[in-house]
N, C-alpha and C positions, 0 to 999 in steps of 0.2 A: 945190466939190470933193466927190467921192463916193468912198465906200469900201465894202468888204464886211467883214462880221464873220464870223468862223469859229468854230465851236464846237469846243473841244478834244476830242480823242478819246483813248481809252486807248491807252497805248503798245503793248499787245498786239495792237491793231488797226492803228494807224497804222504800226507798224514791221513788220508781217507781210508779207514779200515774196510769200507764196503765197496771199494772200487771194482773188485773182481767178483762180487756177489750179485748174481742176477736178481733184479727186482728190489734190491735193498736201496733205501733212501736215507739221505742225511737226516739227523734229528731236526725237527722244526723248532721254531722259536719257543713254543709252549713247552716242549720237552727240555729244551736248554734251560729255560727259566726254572723248571721243576728240579733239574739236576743241580743248578746253582743254589736253589733254596735248601735242598737236602745237605749239600756241602756246607753252606753257611751256618746251619743250625746243628751240624754234627760235631763241631769243634767247641771246646769249653770256653774259648775266648769270647764267643758271641753272647751267651747269656751273662757272663761276668761283665762284659762291657756294657750291655744294656742295663744290667742291675746297677752298675756304678753310675751310669748316666742318670738314672732315676734318683738314686740316693743323693748324688751330689747336686743335681739340678734342683730337685724339689726341697731336699733337706737344707741346703745352704740358703735358698730363698726364704724359707720359713725362719731360719735362724737369724738372718740379717734383718728381716722385717721385725722379728721379736725384739731384738736389741736396739733397733733404730726408731721404732714407732714413736716413742715419747719425744725424742729429739726432732723427728720430722714434724710432729704436731706442733711443737714449740717454734719451729722454723730456725733452729740453731745450726742445722747442717747446711742450709743453703741449697738443698736439693729437693726435688719433688718426689712424692711417694711413688709415682709411676716409674721412677728410675730403679726402684728396688724390687718391683713385683715379679721380675724375671731374672733377678741378679744371679742366681745360682747357675744359670745357663752359661755364663761366661767361663765358669770352671768346668762345667759338664761337657763343654765342647772338646775338651782334651780326650774324653772317652770316645767321642764320635770320630776324632782324628785317628785314634788307635785302631778302632774297628775298621775304618775305611782303608787304612794302610794294610792291615792284616788280610783283608779280603783278597788282595793281590799278592803281597810279598810272601805270605805263608805258603802259597802254592809253589812259588819259585824256590823257597827254602827247602821244601820237602820233595820237589820234583814232580808233584802232582799236576803241575801245569802241562806236562807232556801228555799225560793221560787225558786231561781235559781237551787239549787241542787235537788229540787223536780221535776222540769220540765225536767232537764237533769241530771239524777243520775250518769252518768259517769263523775267523777270529773276531770279526765285527759282531757277529751274533753272540759270541761268548761274552764280549765286553758289554754289549747292551743288556744281556741277561744279568750279569753281575751288577751293573749300575741300577737296574730296576729293583733287584732284591735289596741291595744296600740302601738306596734312597727311600724306598717304600718303608723299610723297617725303621730307619732313622727318623723319617717324617712322623710316623705314628708314635714312636717312643719319645721323640722330642716334644710333640704336641701334648701328649699325656703328661709328661714330666712338667711342662710349663703350667698346665691346668692344675696339677696337684700342688705345685709351689704357690700358684695364685690363691687357691682355696685356703691353704694353710697360712701363708703370709698375710693375706688380706684379713684374716680373722683378727690378727694383732693390730692391723691398721684400723679396722673398724672400731676396736675398743678405744682408740684415741680419737675417733671421729674423722678419720682421714681415709676411710676405706674407698676402694675403687669398684664401681659396677662394671659389668661386662659391656654395658652400653656406653661407658665413658670413652672419650676419644683415645684411640690407639690401643685399648686393652685387648679386645678380641683379635685385632690384627697382630699384636705382639705374641699371643698364644699360638696362633697358627704360624706366625713368622718364626717362632722358635723351632718348630718342626721343620720348616723350610730351610732355615739356616743350618740346623744339624745335618740335614740331608746334603746340603751343598758342601759343607766342609768335609763330610765323609767322602763325597765323590772327589773332591779336590785331593784328599790324601790318597785315594785309590789311584788317581791319575799320576800323581808323583811316584807312587809305588811302581807303576808301569815303566816309568822312566829310569828309576834307579835300581829296582828289583831287590831292595834290601830294606828290611823293616826299620832298623835303627836309623839308616840314612833318610828314609822317607819321613819318619817321625821328627827327626831333627830339623829337616827342611821346612815342613809345614808348621811345626810349633814355633820355630824361629820367625817364620814369615808372619804368622798371625799375632803372636804374643810379644815378640821382641822388636822386629823391624817396624811393625805397625805403629808402635809407640815411639821408636827412635826417630822416625821421619818427622815427627812434630818439632824436632829441634832444628830442622832445616829452616833457613831464613826466607822471608818474603813469600811470594806467590808459589815458589817451588815447594816449600814446605807445606803450605796450605793445601795445594792440590795433591801432593804426594800422600798426605794424611787422608784426604777424602777418598782416594782411589785405591788405597791398600785393601786387599781382599777382606781382611777381618773387620776393618772399619766400615767399608762400604756395605758388607752383607749383614753385620750384626745390628744395624739400626732398626731393621724390620722386626727384630725380636724384643724390642722394649718400647713401652708407651712413650717414655720421655728419655732421650739419650743424655748421658752425662756430658757429652760434647755437643753443644748446639751448632757447631760449625761444620758438622758432617753433612753428607748428602741427605736429601729427603728419603724416608724409608724405602719406598718402592723404586725410586730412581737408583738408590744405592744398591738395592738387591738386584736390579737389572744389570748394573755394572759388575757386580759380584758374579752373576750367572755367566756373563760374557767371559770373564777371566777364567772361571772354572771350565767353560767350554773350550777355551783356547788350550789350556793345559791338557784337557782330556783328549783333544784332537792330536796333540803332540804325542801323548801316550799311546793312542791307537796306531799312529804311524810307526812308532817304535815296535809295538806288538806285532804289526803286520810284517815288518821287514827283518826283525831280529829273530834268530833261532831261539827256541824255547830251552 
């Protein structure tokens, strides 16, 4: 029995469809972004996820402000009105996580990733384009959702004499911060998706990390528990999205968001290295 041995070649060569076409060039970054934009909005999960983000984020904020306004005015809750003005975004983040994971894992599930990497063999360019489309969309959607929730919820607060103006401390920052945080957790979910390449696994990991582990570490004793709570991605990043945090012991808004960005960048780098080295 005889066989032949082949020497592996880099994916940028093996997957380049234009390598034998005289004068043909690889798609530039603008063309790659355009292709990712078309794919992003061609699937039904995108508009459904964005619609759910707006409905949950704005709708729940208005609902919570409506039912809590009287108690907040009387001071019986022990919380500040600013803690509720973007409350719905804590639930809406689930839709951003879903959308971020699907941007990556859906292509692996259908095999579309092979066509993507054949058309654009530079994998870093593909990842950068995906990240730009995803974060840009989630930033705009998250900010608009937060503004809608603020307008609706603040109407009920103003009726009780505890309304918040945009010029009040932390209000404008929280509206823009909501968009930034939605973009960040979407990108985190996409990075985890690159590592595990499976939708259910990516969703389970990110949801558990942000919503379960982030709360469980508060049970750790002493300084370990205190710093673990502060540095968990969801706790560090979400403070920028509310005028007044429910937990005053967390990091300052922009300090926490900087820590959150560093954590997302680390996971994204790991995802890129896996994308580069692993076959599609």
